[in-house]
N, C-alpha and C positions, 0 to 999 in steps of 0.2 A: 715576298717580305716587304712593308714599308717600314723606312728609317726609323719612325717612332714606334710600331710593334716591336722591331726589331730589340730598339734601345729597351723598353717593356718589357722584354723577355724574360721568364721563370729562368733562376740558373739552374743549369744541367744538371750540378751536379745534385747526389743523393734523390734525384727523381723526384717526383710526387707521392705524396702520401695519401693511402683512402681515409675518405673520411675529411679531405680537408673544406674549409669553409671558404670559400671565393667572394673576395670582394666583386660586388655587382653594379660594377660602371664602367663606362668608356670600353678600351679594348680587352680589359681584363674579364668581361661577360662571356665571350665568348672562346674561353681557353678549352684546349684538349691534351689530352695524354700523349706524350713526345713519342712515346712507346707504343700504345694503342692505335694513336689516333682519336678515339671516341671520345666526346665532350665531356667532361666532367659534370655531372649531376647536382643539383644542389639540393637539400634538403631543406623544405621550407617549415621553422619554428613555428611549435603550436601557439596560441595564444589564450590568455587567463586574463580574468578581471583580479584588479588590487586596489581597492579603494572605490570601486566603482569606474574603473576605466581598465583598459587593456594593457598588457604589458607583456612581451616575447615570455616564455615561460624557459626557454635557454637563453643563453646570452643574445644579446642582440648587439654585434659587432659594428663600433665605431667604427668610421672609415679610417683614420689614422691607424688603428689599431690592427685592423683588416690589411693596410698597405704593412703593415711593419711584419706581420706576421708572414704575409705572402713571400714578401721579397728576403725576410733576414731569419726570425727566430723559428719559422717552422722548418725550412729546409737544412738550417745550420745549427740552431742552437739546442729547441727542446728535442728531446726521444720521442717517438713516433706515438709511444703510450699514454704520452699526455694530451690530451685532447684540448683544443684551442678554446672550449667555454669552461674551462676548469678554474674555479674563481683564483686559486692560489697563482694561476699560470698568468692569467690577464693581471692580478697585482704588479706583480715585479716585471712584466712587458710594460703596464702603464708607469712605473716606477722609472725604469728606464727611458723611456719614451719621454716621459714628461719633465726630467731632469736635462735629457739631452737637448729638446725642443726650447725651454727656458732658458740652459747657455747659448744658444745658437742665435733667437730671439735680443737679449741681451746685450752682449757683445755686439752684435751685426747693428741693432739700432741706437748704442750705447756710441759704440764709436763713429758711426755716420754722422750722430747730430754732436758728438764731440770736435769731430775734423770741419764739420760743413754749416755747422750751426751756432755753434755753440761761441760766445764772445771771450773770445783769450785773455781780452784783459782785464776779466773779471779775475782772474786768477792773480795780479798785482794788487789784490783789494788787503787792507791787511788782516784782516780775519781769514783768508785764505790760509790754510793749515799745511805743512811742510809734508811732500810725499801725499799730498791729499787722496790725489786719483788714484793712486797705486792702493791707498789705505783704503778709498770707497769699493776698489777691485775686489781687495781680499774681504771686506765684510761681505761684501755682496756674497762671493762665491764661497764665505764658509755658511754664511744665511739660507740662500737658496735650497738645496739640497733638504735641509729640515721644514721648511717652508711646504714641500710639496708632498711630505708623506699625506697631513691631512687632505692634502690637494685630491691625491689618489684615491682616498675611500670615496670623495665625493663622484669621482671621475668612473670608479668603480660601479657607482649604485647605476649613473646615467650609461654606463656600456652594457651592465645588466638590465636595462628594460625599465628602471623606477623613476626616472626624470619624464618630463613630456616634451623631449625634444623629437621632430618625427623626420621624415625623409622626402617626401612629396608633399608639393603645393595642394592634391586636392584630395589630402588626408582629413582639411578642416572647411568647414564649408562658405568661408571669406575668400580663401584663395589668397589672392597676390594684397590683395588689400589687408590680410589678416598678416602676412609677410614684413609691408614695408610699416606697420602698424607696432609690431611686434620689435621692431630693430628702435624706433624711437623710444617704447614703451620701456624697452632694454636699458637705453642710454639714460632717460631719466631717473627709472628705478633705481641700477646701480650709483649715478652719480648720488643719488639725496642719501641711500645709506653708506654709501664712505663718508660721505660729510658728515654724517651723525656720528659715527664710529671712529671715525677720527676726534670730533670733539669729544668721544668718550674718551680716548687713548690718553686726553690731554687735564682728568680728572686727574688730583693731587695721589688718589690713593695706586694708581697704576701708572703714571707719567714717569716717574723715574726709575721705573722697572722696567718699563714697556718700549715707550715711546722715546723717550729722553738721547737713548745712542743713536737716535737715525737724527735729531738737531743740533748735533755734534759737527754736522756740516753748515757751517751759517752761509758758505758762498758755496753752492753742490754744483757739480758736472752731470754730466748724463749719467755717470758710471755711479753715481749716488741713489737712483732710480731703485737699485732693489737692497740699498744698505742698511736694513732693517734689523728690529730683534724678531726672529722666525715666526713668533706670536704675532706681532705686531704685524707682519707682514704677510702673514695668512688671515688676518680677521679683514685687512684692508680690501684682499683680494674676494673674500666671503660673498659679496654682492654679486659678483659675476658667476658664480659657482651654483648660488642657490635660486635666482633667477628661474633657468629651464625646470626646476623643481616644482615651479609654481604656475608658471606660467607657457604655454604652448609656444617651442620656438624650433624654427627650423634650423638642424644639424648642421648647414654649412654656413647659414647667416652665424651662429653662435662660435662657428670656428672665427669668420671673419671678424665678428665682435670682440675677440681676444685679440686678435692681432690688432686689430685698430686700437685696444686700449693699451697696447704698449706702445706704438705710436706716441699717443697720448701723454702717458705717463712721461717718457722721457720729455716732451716740450714742456711737463711741468718741471723739468731741471735747467732748461734754457732761459727761463724767464716770461717763456712767451703766457702762459696762463696764469702766472705769478701778476703780470702786470695788466691782464684781461681782470682778474678777479678782483682787482684794486678798485681797477675803474667801476665795476659795478656796484662795489661798495661805496 
């Protein structure tokens, strides 16, 4: 057994359950029952048409959800009687995975930006608040779980096949060209909508209640990147999540775009994009 396959081996405890949905990629594609030695069979879900396009009538497992189920939730958490395509189970798992992923990305990228990129001389500015960094972190940590609730509902629709996310390049006639074009259109679409949503949040009817709490940080650090009112934060992330319901997008490209947006978001709080935007205006 190679080192990689050994490291990725499924937990021995509680063995393997019948009807297990296997992630179909890499070394996971040829797994066998450790007791009988027989290969685990995959059941291909049937397709049906919804609004003139095919979706999976059973849950189309997302890559991250499949890995989480395969290595943790199915062998250790959920009872064998609760199938992986149960909508309530998926919602619970997505809520846990989304929050865990959001906190990891937030602290990882914000910490890197704060210690290696952020200009700490800005903290001597008279408008930099007392205990501001800890207040930014506290505000973010309190807001992110609430932001995740409506986000998980959109993820659930994606996982159950109602988006236009796809797995293989060959599923669309223009192949790699369409893949590259989708990255550019994703950036254009999301940046444009976020601009208009942000402008709308400055309207006098909603600014004081929703968006003003974010502008308390006059001299923000990267830790202020998620210090929003929960509804404000969700609305500004909404374009990222509605794009794959409107346009075809490769699943792995979508995941990469989301991580890239996290990095760009942190950059907004170290002055890089503000200076660029000011120069453009």
